[in-house]
N, C-alpha and C positions, 0 to 999 in steps of 0.2 A: 095390633100396632098402628091402626088407621088413625087414632087419635093422637099420635106423635108428630108434631112438626118437622117436616124434613129439613135438614141443614144444607143450604146451597153453597156455602162458602166455608173454607176451613178455619179452624180455630187460630187465634192469636195466642202470643205468650201469656199475656195477663189473664185471658179467659181459661187458658189451660191450668194457671196456677191457682185461679179461683176454684175451678172444679176439683183440683187435687185437695185443696184445703176442704172443701166440702165433703169428699169421699173420706178423708182420713177422720174428720169429726164424726161422720155417721158410723165409721167402723168403730171407733172408740166407744161411743154410744151402744152400738150392739154388743160389745164385749161387757159392758157394765150391765146390760140386760140380760145376760146368759145365766143359765142356772148356776153357774159357777163365779157369778158377778163380782162377788166379793173377793176372790182370789185372782180371776183372769182380770178384771177391772184394774185392780192394784199392781198386778205384774206386768201387764202388757198394754194398758191404756193410760191416757192422761186422766188426772184427777178429775172428777165431775165439778168440782169448784171452778176448774178451768174450763170445761166445755159448757157448763151452764152457769152464766155470770149473774143473772138476777137473783135476788133473795129469796130462799125457798123455805117456806113454812115448816115447822117440825112435822115430820111424819109424811110429807108429800113429796119426797125425793123421788120414789117411784113412779108416781103419777106424773111429775115434771119430766121424769126422764123419757116415758112413754110418748109425752106430748112433743118433746123435741124430736124423737124418732118420726112420729107421724108428720111433723112439719117438713122433715127432710125427705121422707119417701118419694114423694112425685119428682123432685129436683134429682135425687139420686137415681130413679129409674129412668129418666130421659138421659142424664149422662152416659148410664149403661148401656141405653139403647142406641145412642148415638156410636159408642164403642163397639157395638154389635156382640156385647157379652151375652151368652146364653143366660137365661133367668128362669127358664121352664123347669120344674121338678114335679115328679110323680111320687107318691107314697101309697103303699099296700100294694097286693098282688095284682099284676096286670091282667086285665080283663075281668076281674071280680068286682063286687059291689063296693068294696072296700077301697078300690083304686080312686085316688083322687089327684088332680092335676093342680098346681100352684103356679103362681109366679113369685119368686122368693123374696122381691122388694115390695111389690104392690100389695102382696098378701103376707107381708112379713110376720105379723104376730099370729095369724091363723096357721101359717107354716110352722112357725116354733111351736106353737102349742101341739100341733098334731103330729108333729115330727119327733120330738125328743131333743136331747141335748146335741147329738151329733150333727143336727142340720145346721147348726151355727157354724161349722167348718164349711159347710157348702156356701152360705151367706158371705163368710170371710173369704172365701176363694174367689167368688164372682166380684168382690170389692177389690181384692188384690189384683184380679185381672185388668179392671178397670183403672186402678192405680197405675199399673204398669204401662197401660196404653196411653193414659194422658201424661205420663213423665216423659214418653218418646215423643209426643206430640209437642210438649213444652220445649224439649231440647231442640226439636226441628224448627220450630217456631223462634227460637232465639237466634239461631244462626241465619234464619231467614231476614231478620232486622237488618243484617249487613250485606244481604244479597240484592244487588240492584234489579236483578231479574224478577225478584219476587215483589219488589216494589212496582215494576211494570205491571206484572199480574195483578196486583192490588188495585191499581188503577182501573184495569180493564173490568175488575168484578165489582166495581162500585153501583152498576145498575142492580146487580144480583144482591148487594147489601141493602138497597133499598127496598128491594122485593121481599127479601128476609124480614127486615123490620116492621114492614106492613102487616105481616102474618097472613099473606093472601096463600101461600103454599101450605098445605097441610098433609098431602100425602105423596107417596114416591110417584105415582103416575103424573100428578101436577108438576112435581120436580123435574121429573124427567124430560117433560115437553119442554118446559122453561129451559132447560139446560141445552137441549138439542137446537131450540129456536135461537138461543143466544149465541151458541157456537157456530151457526151458519152465518149470523149476523158479524160475529169476529172475523170469520174467514173471507166474507165479502169486504169488510172494511180493510182487511190486510191486503187484499188483492188489489183494491182500489189504491191504497198507498203505493204498492210496489208499480203499479201502472203509471202513478203520477211521476214517481222517480224515473222510472224508465224513459218517460216521455221527456223529462227535463233533461236526462243525459243523451237522449238521442238514440236510445236502443229500442230496436223495433221488436214488438211482441208478436208473435206467431199466434194471434187469437184463434185463427181456423184450426190450428193444430191442438190448442189447449181444450178447446170445446167440441172437439171432433167425436 
């Protein structure tokens, strides 16, 4: 997972809603792509005409369907990675030459081809877990809009937002160091503010005790 950028800041309401829309679209495309696509897609997914809006030449529907799934795979994989959804799968007898390991999303077509019809349930299950995660995050983010403490936290996170946007942090080790250093800086600033307020109020601070 070292090629996945680490998120330094929590998602907002609009970001969660966008991710949920993407996961739901991918889930419907997967259903249409199943061996029982004619039935599963019709009964449980939105029509392909709604999911794929461009004009499709006659006889090209399956190719266009695969194309749309491929375009979403890296984004969906990133979304599920951030949600810490397990995407590893093993097929074949353990320890044998037939044993193979897959990433259910990054190797979607290979996994489906080698695993048979029942593997669709595994992919759909992983997507449902991600959808549940981001629904909870969206609900929390909505109420954070009305929480003044959340706005203060947002202001304090602005430097982290800038770092995130620059793409400088790409792994867990780098993110951990940045968060630790930033946490120390914030604590130091809070102590300075409290010391300033105490001085203005005439309160004596026992520095020798605090740093003993």
